[in-house]
mmJSON file of the N, C-alpha and C atoms, coordinates in Angstrom:
{"data_MODEL":{"atom_site":{
"group_PDB":["ATOM","ATOM","ATOM","ATOM","ATOM","ATOM","ATOM","ATOM","ATOM","ATOM","ATOM","ATOM","ATOM","ATOM","ATOM","ATOM","ATOM","ATOM","ATOM","ATOM","ATOM","ATOM","ATOM","ATOM","ATOM","ATOM","ATOM","ATOM","ATOM","ATOM","ATOM","ATOM","ATOM","ATOM","ATOM","ATOM","ATOM","ATOM","ATOM","ATOM","ATOM","ATOM","ATOM","ATOM","ATOM","ATOM","ATOM","ATOM","ATOM","ATOM","ATOM","ATOM","ATOM","ATOM","ATOM","ATOM","ATOM","ATOM","ATOM","ATOM","ATOM","ATOM","ATOM","ATOM","ATOM","ATOM","ATOM","ATOM","ATOM","ATOM","ATOM","ATOM","ATOM","ATOM","ATOM","ATOM","ATOM","ATOM","ATOM","ATOM","ATOM","ATOM","ATOM","ATOM","ATOM","ATOM","ATOM","ATOM","ATOM","ATOM","ATOM","ATOM","ATOM","ATOM","ATOM","ATOM","ATOM","ATOM","ATOM","ATOM","ATOM","ATOM","ATOM","ATOM","ATOM","ATOM","ATOM","ATOM","ATOM","ATOM","ATOM","ATOM","ATOM","ATOM","ATOM","ATOM","ATOM","ATOM","ATOM","ATOM","ATOM","ATOM","ATOM","ATOM","ATOM","ATOM","ATOM","ATOM","ATOM","ATOM","ATOM","ATOM","ATOM","ATOM","ATOM","ATOM","ATOM","ATOM","ATOM","ATOM","ATOM","ATOM","ATOM","ATOM","ATOM","ATOM","ATOM","ATOM","ATOM","ATOM","ATOM","ATOM","ATOM","ATOM","ATOM","ATOM","ATOM","ATOM","ATOM","ATOM","ATOM","ATOM","ATOM","ATOM","ATOM","ATOM","ATOM","ATOM","ATOM","ATOM","ATOM","ATOM","ATOM","ATOM","ATOM","ATOM","ATOM"],
"id":[1,2,3,4,5,6,7,8,9,10,11,12,13,14,15,16,17,18,19,20,21,22,23,24,25,26,27,28,29,30,31,32,33,34,35,36,37,38,39,40,41,42,43,44,45,46,47,48,49,50,51,52,53,54,55,56,57,58,59,60,61,62,63,64,65,66,67,68,69,70,71,72,73,74,75,76,77,78,79,80,81,82,83,84,85,86,87,88,89,90,91,92,93,94,95,96,97,98,99,100,101,102,103,104,105,106,107,108,109,110,111,112,113,114,115,116,117,118,119,120,121,122,123,124,125,126,127,128,129,130,131,132,133,134,135,136,137,138,139,140,141,142,143,144,145,146,147,148,149,150,151,152,153,154,155,156,157,158,159,160,161,162,163,164,165,166,167,168,169,170,171,172,173,174,175,176,177],
"type_symbol":["N","C","C","N","C","C","N","C","C","N","C","C","N","C","C","N","C","C","N","C","C","N","C","C","N","C","C","N","C","C","N","C","C","N","C","C","N","C","C","N","C","C","N","C","C","N","C","C","N","C","C","N","C","C","N","C","C","N","C","C","N","C","C","N","C","C","N","C","C","N","C","C","N","C","C","N","C","C","N","C","C","N","C","C","N","C","C","N","C","C","N","C","C","N","C","C","N","C","C","N","C","C","N","C","C","N","C","C","N","C","C","N","C","C","N","C","C","N","C","C","N","C","C","N","C","C","N","C","C","N","C","C","N","C","C","N","C","C","N","C","C","N","C","C","N","C","C","N","C","C","N","C","C","N","C","C","N","C","C","N","C","C","N","C","C","N","C","C","N","C","C","N","C","C","N","C","C"],
"label_atom_id":["N","CA","C","N","CA","C","N","CA","C","N","CA","C","N","CA","C","N","CA","C","N","CA","C","N","CA","C","N","CA","C","N","CA","C","N","CA","C","N","CA","C","N","CA","C","N","CA","C","N","CA","C","N","CA","C","N","CA","C","N","CA","C","N","CA","C","N","CA","C","N","CA","C","N","CA","C","N","CA","C","N","CA","C","N","CA","C","N","CA","C","N","CA","C","N","CA","C","N","CA","C","N","CA","C","N","CA","C","N","CA","C","N","CA","C","N","CA","C","N","CA","C","N","CA","C","N","CA","C","N","CA","C","N","CA","C","N","CA","C","N","CA","C","N","CA","C","N","CA","C","N","CA","C","N","CA","C","N","CA","C","N","CA","C","N","CA","C","N","CA","C","N","CA","C","N","CA","C","N","CA","C","N","CA","C","N","CA","C","N","CA","C","N","CA","C","N","CA","C","N","CA","C","N","CA","C"],
"label_alt_id":[null,null,null,null,null,null,null,null,null,null,null,null,null,null,null,null,null,null,null,null,null,null,null,null,null,null,null,null,null,null,null,null,null,null,null,null,null,null,null,null,null,null,null,null,null,null,null,null,null,null,null,null,null,null,null,null,null,null,null,null,null,null,null,null,null,null,null,null,null,null,null,null,null,null,null,null,null,null,null,null,null,null,null,null,null,null,null,null,null,null,null,null,null,null,null,null,null,null,null,null,null,null,null,null,null,null,null,null,null,null,null,null,null,null,null,null,null,null,null,null,null,null,null,null,null,null,null,null,null,null,null,null,null,null,null,null,null,null,null,null,null,null,null,null,null,null,null,null,null,null,null,null,null,null,null,null,null,null,null,null,null,null,null,null,null,null,null,null,null,null,null,null,null,null,null,null,null],
"label_comp_id":["UNK","UNK","UNK","UNK","UNK","UNK","UNK","UNK","UNK","UNK","UNK","UNK","UNK","UNK","UNK","UNK","UNK","UNK","UNK","UNK","UNK","UNK","UNK","UNK","UNK","UNK","UNK","UNK","UNK","UNK","UNK","UNK","UNK","UNK","UNK","UNK","UNK","UNK","UNK","UNK","UNK","UNK","UNK","UNK","UNK","UNK","UNK","UNK","UNK","UNK","UNK","UNK","UNK","UNK","UNK","UNK","UNK","UNK","UNK","UNK","UNK","UNK","UNK","UNK","UNK","UNK","UNK","UNK","UNK","UNK","UNK","UNK","UNK","UNK","UNK","UNK","UNK","UNK","UNK","UNK","UNK","UNK","UNK","UNK","UNK","UNK","UNK","UNK","UNK","UNK","UNK","UNK","UNK","UNK","UNK","UNK","UNK","UNK","UNK","UNK","UNK","UNK","UNK","UNK","UNK","UNK","UNK","UNK","UNK","UNK","UNK","UNK","UNK","UNK","UNK","UNK","UNK","UNK","UNK","UNK","UNK","UNK","UNK","UNK","UNK","UNK","UNK","UNK","UNK","UNK","UNK","UNK","UNK","UNK","UNK","UNK","UNK","UNK","UNK","UNK","UNK","UNK","UNK","UNK","UNK","UNK","UNK","UNK","UNK","UNK","UNK","UNK","UNK","UNK","UNK","UNK","UNK","UNK","UNK","UNK","UNK","UNK","UNK","UNK","UNK","UNK","UNK","UNK","UNK","UNK","UNK","UNK","UNK","UNK","UNK","UNK","UNK"],
"label_asym_id":["A","A","A","A","A","A","A","A","A","A","A","A","A","A","A","A","A","A","A","A","A","A","A","A","A","A","A","A","A","A","A","A","A","A","A","A","A","A","A","A","A","A","A","A","A","A","A","A","A","A","A","A","A","A","A","A","A","A","A","A","A","A","A","A","A","A","A","A","A","A","A","A","A","A","A","A","A","A","A","A","A","A","A","A","A","A","A","A","A","A","A","A","A","A","A","A","A","A","A","A","A","A","A","A","A","A","A","A","A","A","A","A","A","A","A","A","A","A","A","A","A","A","A","A","A","A","A","A","A","A","A","A","A","A","A","A","A","A","A","A","A","A","A","A","A","A","A","A","A","A","A","A","A","A","A","A","A","A","A","A","A","A","A","A","A","A","A","A","A","A","A","A","A","A","A","A","A"],
"label_entity_id":["1","1","1","1","1","1","1","1","1","1","1","1","1","1","1","1","1","1","1","1","1","1","1","1","1","1","1","1","1","1","1","1","1","1","1","1","1","1","1","1","1","1","1","1","1","1","1","1","1","1","1","1","1","1","1","1","1","1","1","1","1","1","1","1","1","1","1","1","1","1","1","1","1","1","1","1","1","1","1","1","1","1","1","1","1","1","1","1","1","1","1","1","1","1","1","1","1","1","1","1","1","1","1","1","1","1","1","1","1","1","1","1","1","1","1","1","1","1","1","1","1","1","1","1","1","1","1","1","1","1","1","1","1","1","1","1","1","1","1","1","1","1","1","1","1","1","1","1","1","1","1","1","1","1","1","1","1","1","1","1","1","1","1","1","1","1","1","1","1","1","1","1","1","1","1","1","1"],
"label_seq_id":[1,1,1,2,2,2,3,3,3,4,4,4,5,5,5,6,6,6,7,7,7,8,8,8,9,9,9,10,10,10,11,11,11,12,12,12,13,13,13,14,14,14,15,15,15,16,16,16,17,17,17,18,18,18,19,19,19,20,20,20,21,21,21,22,22,22,23,23,23,24,24,24,25,25,25,26,26,26,27,27,27,28,28,28,29,29,29,30,30,30,31,31,31,32,32,32,33,33,33,34,34,34,35,35,35,36,36,36,37,37,37,38,38,38,39,39,39,40,40,40,41,41,41,42,42,42,43,43,43,44,44,44,45,45,45,46,46,46,47,47,47,48,48,48,49,49,49,50,50,50,51,51,51,52,52,52,53,53,53,54,54,54,55,55,55,56,56,56,57,57,57,58,58,58,59,59,59],
"pdbx_PDB_ins_code":[null,null,null,null,null,null,null,null,null,null,null,null,null,null,null,null,null,null,null,null,null,null,null,null,null,null,null,null,null,null,null,null,null,null,null,null,null,null,null,null,null,null,null,null,null,null,null,null,null,null,null,null,null,null,null,null,null,null,null,null,null,null,null,null,null,null,null,null,null,null,null,null,null,null,null,null,null,null,null,null,null,null,null,null,null,null,null,null,null,null,null,null,null,null,null,null,null,null,null,null,null,null,null,null,null,null,null,null,null,null,null,null,null,null,null,null,null,null,null,null,null,null,null,null,null,null,null,null,null,null,null,null,null,null,null,null,null,null,null,null,null,null,null,null,null,null,null,null,null,null,null,null,null,null,null,null,null,null,null,null,null,null,null,null,null,null,null,null,null,null,null,null,null,null,null,null,null],
"Cartn_x":[-15.309,-15.74,-16.705,-17.706,-18.682,-18.725,-18.894,-19.023,-20.501,-20.998,-22.404,-22.542,-23.366,-23.618,-25.107,-25.477,-26.881,-27.004,-28.075,-28.245,-28.486,-28.101,-28.307,-29.786,-30.209,-31.579,-31.676,-32.88,-33.095,-32.65,-32.888,-32.492,-30.982,-30.255,-28.79,-28.286,-28.881,-28.457,-28.794,-29.956,-30.34,-29.418,-29.067,-28.161,-26.8,-26.313,-25.025,-25.054,-26.155,-26.281,-26.286,-27.004,-27.071,-25.701,-24.947,-23.613,-22.698,-22.804,-21.954,-22.363,-23.654,-24.108,-23.674,-23.717,-23.307,-21.827,-21.005,-19.572,-19.27,-20.058,-19.859,-20.221,-21.229,-21.668,-20.667,-19.839,-18.94,-17.583,-17.408,-16.138,-16.035,-14.947,-14.804,-14.46,-14.777,-14.458,-12.956,-12.469,-11.044,-10.662,-11.584,-11.309,-11.12,-11.964,-11.859,-10.543,-10.153,-8.881,-7.711,-7.742,-6.661,-6.58,-7.726,-7.725,-7.15,-7.499,-6.976,-5.457,-4.988,-3.55,-2.798,-3.389,-2.756,-2.642,-3.708,-3.657,-2.613,-2.581,-1.643,-0.196,0.053,1.42,1.884,0.943,1.33,1.17,0.702,0.439,1.533,2.019,3.003,2.616,2.902,2.718,4.021,4.623,5.893,5.657,6.149,6.041,7.026,6.582,7.479,7.674,6.721,6.818,5.867,5.802,4.928,3.474,2.796,1.385,1.158,2.193,2.036,2.627,1.885,2.306,2.086,2.894,2.722,2.305,1.195,0.725,1.251,1.709,2.22,1.59,1.213,0.716,1.753,2.369,3.479,2.992,2.238,1.749,2.407],
"Cartn_y":[-2.724,-2.81,-1.674,-1.983,-0.981,-0.899,0.287,0.496,0.623,-0.273,-0.258,0.355,1.354,1.959,2.062,2.118,2.309,3.609,4.336,5.589,5.323,6.282,6.149,6.25,5.427,5.515,6.609,7.051,8.065,7.541,6.256,5.685,5.642,5.459,5.476,6.83,7.884,9.229,9.522,9.059,9.287,8.529,7.319,6.53,7.197,7.737,8.414,9.632,10.379,11.53,11.093,10.0,9.516,9.056,8.395,7.95,9.119,10.191,11.345,12.035,12.053,12.641,11.79,10.477,9.593,9.722,9.942,10.065,11.327,12.366,13.58,13.34,12.514,12.253,11.41,10.662,9.733,10.344,11.621,12.266,12.442,11.952,12.125,13.572,13.936,15.29,15.396,16.605,16.819,16.245,16.322,15.744,14.238,13.575,12.13,11.753,12.505,12.236,12.404,13.424,13.644,12.502,11.988,10.86,9.602,9.366,8.208,8.329,9.505,9.706,9.569,10.044,9.92,8.448,7.672,6.24,5.545,5.857,5.215,5.511,6.7,7.063,6.29,5.828,5.15,3.639,3.09,1.655,0.975,-0.145,-0.952,-2.42,-3.193,-4.643,-5.278,-6.104,-6.756,-8.244,-8.784,-10.235,-10.963,-12.038,-12.817,-14.24,-14.748,-16.052,-16.037,-17.135,-17.198,-17.039,-16.04,-15.732,-15.342,-14.866,-14.404,-13.004,-12.122,-10.734,-10.264,-9.311,-8.642,-7.21,-6.789,-5.415,-4.54,-3.332,-2.4,-1.026,-0.426,0.948,1.808,2.724,3.51,4.832,4.77,6.003,6.186],
"Cartn_z":[-55.331,-53.945,-53.653,-52.874,-52.484,-50.967,-50.503,-49.07,-48.743,-47.917,-47.55,-46.161,-46.022,-44.718,-44.502,-43.247,-42.912,-42.143,-42.335,-41.604,-40.123,-39.293,-37.856,-37.523,-36.597,-36.107,-35.065,-34.806,-33.779,-32.417,-32.141,-30.851,-30.699,-31.8,-31.73,-31.277,-31.799,-31.422,-29.965,-29.499,-28.108,-27.157,-27.517,-26.687,-26.597,-27.697,-27.701,-26.77,-26.768,-25.878,-24.426,-24.122,-22.75,-22.263,-23.119,-22.727,-22.421,-23.201,-22.941,-21.642,-21.322,-20.07,-18.884,-19.02,-17.933,-17.634,-18.641,-18.398,-17.59,-17.755,-16.964,-15.505,-15.252,-13.886,-13.113,-13.809,-13.137,-12.804,-12.969,-12.64,-11.125,-10.496,-9.049,-8.705,-7.491,-7.049,-6.765,-6.635,-6.337,-4.979,-4.017,-2.697,-2.779,-3.567,-3.731,-4.393,-5.395,-6.077,-5.116,-4.286,-3.325,-2.319,-1.864,-0.932,-1.588,-2.829,-3.55,-3.716,-4.085,-4.25,-2.931,-1.84,-0.527,-0.126,-0.401,-0.101,-0.972,-2.253,-3.17,-2.785,-2.25,-1.858,-0.629,0.203,1.434,1.368,0.271,0.158,-0.646,-0.141,-0.856,-0.717,-1.747,-1.704,-2.174,-1.32,-1.632,-1.861,-2.97,-3.163,-2.252,-1.595,-0.737,-1.274,-2.01,-2.655,-3.839,-4.542,-5.707,-5.252,-5.794,-5.493,-4.033,-3.341,-1.968,-1.845,-1.216,-1.074,0.348,0.768,2.053,1.752,2.347,2.156,3.28,2.946,3.934,3.74,4.851,4.832,5.539,4.81,5.325,5.902,6.961,7.606,8.944],
"occupancy":[1.0,1.0,1.0,1.0,1.0,1.0,1.0,1.0,1.0,1.0,1.0,1.0,1.0,1.0,1.0,1.0,1.0,1.0,1.0,1.0,1.0,1.0,1.0,1.0,1.0,1.0,1.0,1.0,1.0,1.0,1.0,1.0,1.0,1.0,1.0,1.0,1.0,1.0,1.0,1.0,1.0,1.0,1.0,1.0,1.0,1.0,1.0,1.0,1.0,1.0,1.0,1.0,1.0,1.0,1.0,1.0,1.0,1.0,1.0,1.0,1.0,1.0,1.0,1.0,1.0,1.0,1.0,1.0,1.0,1.0,1.0,1.0,1.0,1.0,1.0,1.0,1.0,1.0,1.0,1.0,1.0,1.0,1.0,1.0,1.0,1.0,1.0,1.0,1.0,1.0,1.0,1.0,1.0,1.0,1.0,1.0,1.0,1.0,1.0,1.0,1.0,1.0,1.0,1.0,1.0,1.0,1.0,1.0,1.0,1.0,1.0,1.0,1.0,1.0,1.0,1.0,1.0,1.0,1.0,1.0,1.0,1.0,1.0,1.0,1.0,1.0,1.0,1.0,1.0,1.0,1.0,1.0,1.0,1.0,1.0,1.0,1.0,1.0,1.0,1.0,1.0,1.0,1.0,1.0,1.0,1.0,1.0,1.0,1.0,1.0,1.0,1.0,1.0,1.0,1.0,1.0,1.0,1.0,1.0,1.0,1.0,1.0,1.0,1.0,1.0,1.0,1.0,1.0,1.0,1.0,1.0,1.0,1.0,1.0,1.0,1.0,1.0],
"B_iso_or_equiv":[0.0,0.0,0.0,0.0,0.0,0.0,0.0,0.0,0.0,0.0,0.0,0.0,0.0,0.0,0.0,0.0,0.0,0.0,0.0,0.0,0.0,0.0,0.0,0.0,0.0,0.0,0.0,0.0,0.0,0.0,0.0,0.0,0.0,0.0,0.0,0.0,0.0,0.0,0.0,0.0,0.0,0.0,0.0,0.0,0.0,0.0,0.0,0.0,0.0,0.0,0.0,0.0,0.0,0.0,0.0,0.0,0.0,0.0,0.0,0.0,0.0,0.0,0.0,0.0,0.0,0.0,0.0,0.0,0.0,0.0,0.0,0.0,0.0,0.0,0.0,0.0,0.0,0.0,0.0,0.0,0.0,0.0,0.0,0.0,0.0,0.0,0.0,0.0,0.0,0.0,0.0,0.0,0.0,0.0,0.0,0.0,0.0,0.0,0.0,0.0,0.0,0.0,0.0,0.0,0.0,0.0,0.0,0.0,0.0,0.0,0.0,0.0,0.0,0.0,0.0,0.0,0.0,0.0,0.0,0.0,0.0,0.0,0.0,0.0,0.0,0.0,0.0,0.0,0.0,0.0,0.0,0.0,0.0,0.0,0.0,0.0,0.0,0.0,0.0,0.0,0.0,0.0,0.0,0.0,0.0,0.0,0.0,0.0,0.0,0.0,0.0,0.0,0.0,0.0,0.0,0.0,0.0,0.0,0.0,0.0,0.0,0.0,0.0,0.0,0.0,0.0,0.0,0.0,0.0,0.0,0.0,0.0,0.0,0.0,0.0,0.0,0.0],
"pdbx_formal_charge":[null,null,null,null,null,null,null,null,null,null,null,null,null,null,null,null,null,null,null,null,null,null,null,null,null,null,null,null,null,null,null,null,null,null,null,null,null,null,null,null,null,null,null,null,null,null,null,null,null,null,null,null,null,null,null,null,null,null,null,null,null,null,null,null,null,null,null,null,null,null,null,null,null,null,null,null,null,null,null,null,null,null,null,null,null,null,null,null,null,null,null,null,null,null,null,null,null,null,null,null,null,null,null,null,null,null,null,null,null,null,null,null,null,null,null,null,null,null,null,null,null,null,null,null,null,null,null,null,null,null,null,null,null,null,null,null,null,null,null,null,null,null,null,null,null,null,null,null,null,null,null,null,null,null,null,null,null,null,null,null,null,null,null,null,null,null,null,null,null,null,null,null,null,null,null,null,null],
"auth_seq_id":[1,1,1,2,2,2,3,3,3,4,4,4,5,5,5,6,6,6,7,7,7,8,8,8,9,9,9,10,10,10,11,11,11,12,12,12,13,13,13,14,14,14,15,15,15,16,16,16,17,17,17,18,18,18,19,19,19,20,20,20,21,21,21,22,22,22,23,23,23,24,24,24,25,25,25,26,26,26,27,27,27,28,28,28,29,29,29,30,30,30,31,31,31,32,32,32,33,33,33,34,34,34,35,35,35,36,36,36,37,37,37,38,38,38,39,39,39,40,40,40,41,41,41,42,42,42,43,43,43,44,44,44,45,45,45,46,46,46,47,47,47,48,48,48,49,49,49,50,50,50,51,51,51,52,52,52,53,53,53,54,54,54,55,55,55,56,56,56,57,57,57,58,58,58,59,59,59],
"auth_comp_id":["UNK","UNK","UNK","UNK","UNK","UNK","UNK","UNK","UNK","UNK","UNK","UNK","UNK","UNK","UNK","UNK","UNK","UNK","UNK","UNK","UNK","UNK","UNK","UNK","UNK","UNK","UNK","UNK","UNK","UNK","UNK","UNK","UNK","UNK","UNK","UNK","UNK","UNK","UNK","UNK","UNK","UNK","UNK","UNK","UNK","UNK","UNK","UNK","UNK","UNK","UNK","UNK","UNK","UNK","UNK","UNK","UNK","UNK","UNK","UNK","UNK","UNK","UNK","UNK","UNK","UNK","UNK","UNK","UNK","UNK","UNK","UNK","UNK","UNK","UNK","UNK","UNK","UNK","UNK","UNK","UNK","UNK","UNK","UNK","UNK","UNK","UNK","UNK","UNK","UNK","UNK","UNK","UNK","UNK","UNK","UNK","UNK","UNK","UNK","UNK","UNK","UNK","UNK","UNK","UNK","UNK","UNK","UNK","UNK","UNK","UNK","UNK","UNK","UNK","UNK","UNK","UNK","UNK","UNK","UNK","UNK","UNK","UNK","UNK","UNK","UNK","UNK","UNK","UNK","UNK","UNK","UNK","UNK","UNK","UNK","UNK","UNK","UNK","UNK","UNK","UNK","UNK","UNK","UNK","UNK","UNK","UNK","UNK","UNK","UNK","UNK","UNK","UNK","UNK","UNK","UNK","UNK","UNK","UNK","UNK","UNK","UNK","UNK","UNK","UNK","UNK","UNK","UNK","UNK","UNK","UNK","UNK","UNK","UNK","UNK","UNK","UNK"],
"auth_asym_id":["A","A","A","A","A","A","A","A","A","A","A","A","A","A","A","A","A","A","A","A","A","A","A","A","A","A","A","A","A","A","A","A","A","A","A","A","A","A","A","A","A","A","A","A","A","A","A","A","A","A","A","A","A","A","A","A","A","A","A","A","A","A","A","A","A","A","A","A","A","A","A","A","A","A","A","A","A","A","A","A","A","A","A","A","A","A","A","A","A","A","A","A","A","A","A","A","A","A","A","A","A","A","A","A","A","A","A","A","A","A","A","A","A","A","A","A","A","A","A","A","A","A","A","A","A","A","A","A","A","A","A","A","A","A","A","A","A","A","A","A","A","A","A","A","A","A","A","A","A","A","A","A","A","A","A","A","A","A","A","A","A","A","A","A","A","A","A","A","A","A","A","A","A","A","A","A","A"],
"auth_atom_id":["N","CA","C","N","CA","C","N","CA","C","N","CA","C","N","CA","C","N","CA","C","N","CA","C","N","CA","C","N","CA","C","N","CA","C","N","CA","C","N","CA","C","N","CA","C","N","CA","C","N","CA","C","N","CA","C","N","CA","C","N","CA","C","N","CA","C","N","CA","C","N","CA","C","N","CA","C","N","CA","C","N","CA","C","N","CA","C","N","CA","C","N","CA","C","N","CA","C","N","CA","C","N","CA","C","N","CA","C","N","CA","C","N","CA","C","N","CA","C","N","CA","C","N","CA","C","N","CA","C","N","CA","C","N","CA","C","N","CA","C","N","CA","C","N","CA","C","N","CA","C","N","CA","C","N","CA","C","N","CA","C","N","CA","C","N","CA","C","N","CA","C","N","CA","C","N","CA","C","N","CA","C","N","CA","C","N","CA","C","N","CA","C","N","CA","C","N","CA","C","N","CA","C","N","CA","C"],
"pdbx_PDB_model_num":[1,1,1,1,1,1,1,1,1,1,1,1,1,1,1,1,1,1,1,1,1,1,1,1,1,1,1,1,1,1,1,1,1,1,1,1,1,1,1,1,1,1,1,1,1,1,1,1,1,1,1,1,1,1,1,1,1,1,1,1,1,1,1,1,1,1,1,1,1,1,1,1,1,1,1,1,1,1,1,1,1,1,1,1,1,1,1,1,1,1,1,1,1,1,1,1,1,1,1,1,1,1,1,1,1,1,1,1,1,1,1,1,1,1,1,1,1,1,1,1,1,1,1,1,1,1,1,1,1,1,1,1,1,1,1,1,1,1,1,1,1,1,1,1,1,1,1,1,1,1,1,1,1,1,1,1,1,1,1,1,1,1,1,1,1,1,1,1,1,1,1,1,1,1,1,1,1]
}}}
């Protein structure tokens, strides 16, 4: 058995760098995370029948 590989192109390396830079830009701020957690702590959905739910906000 032989393992066949191809060398990386210059565009492959540039794309990889761009993806890593984009992931840094998409990090939410601490304030945004706190707001999301506050909402998640007060939100509930209760099933009442098949495919039917009641949403509740516990504030």
